[in-house]
N, C-alpha and C positions, 0 to 999 in steps of 0.2 A: 504494499499500500504506499502510496506517495501522499501522506497526510501533511497538511500545512499547519494545522491548528488543532490542539487538544484543549478541552474545557473540563473543568472540575468544579462542582458546586459542593460547598461545605457549610453545615450549619454554623451560624455565627458564634455559638457558644462552645463549639468543639475545637478547642485550642490545640489539642494534640494533632488533629487532622490538618489544621492550618499550618503547623510547623512542618509536618510531613511534606505537604505539597510545595511549600516554600523551599524546603531543602532539595527537592526534586527539580527546582528551577522555575516553577510556575510563578507568575506575577498576579497579584490581585488586580482585578479590573473594576470591581464595584460590589455593591450589595443589592440584593433583591429583597425588599421588605415583604415580610409575610409570604415568602415564596414557596414554602413547603408546609404541608399539614402533617403532623405526626401526633398520634394518639389524641386526636380531637383538638389540638392546639396548633395555631399557625406560628411558624418560626421564620426568622430572618435567615437569609442564605447569602454566603459570600461567593462571588464568581472569580475563578482563577483561570488563567490560560497559559499555554506554552506554545510558541511558534517554532516551526521547523528551523528557522535561522537562529534561534536562541538555544536550541538543544545542544547539549554537550554530551558526547558519548563516552 
């Protein structure tokens, strides 16, 4: 596959997952307010992306 962009959405309160995607080289692009519903509650979500040109193998 010749992918140019990967996206990851992480719950705003999940600090461990945020650290993980940042360590992998993803950059935060923004937040999606009440972007996910979990157990009857709406939660804010952070959007991260990694571009092909930024990828380090």
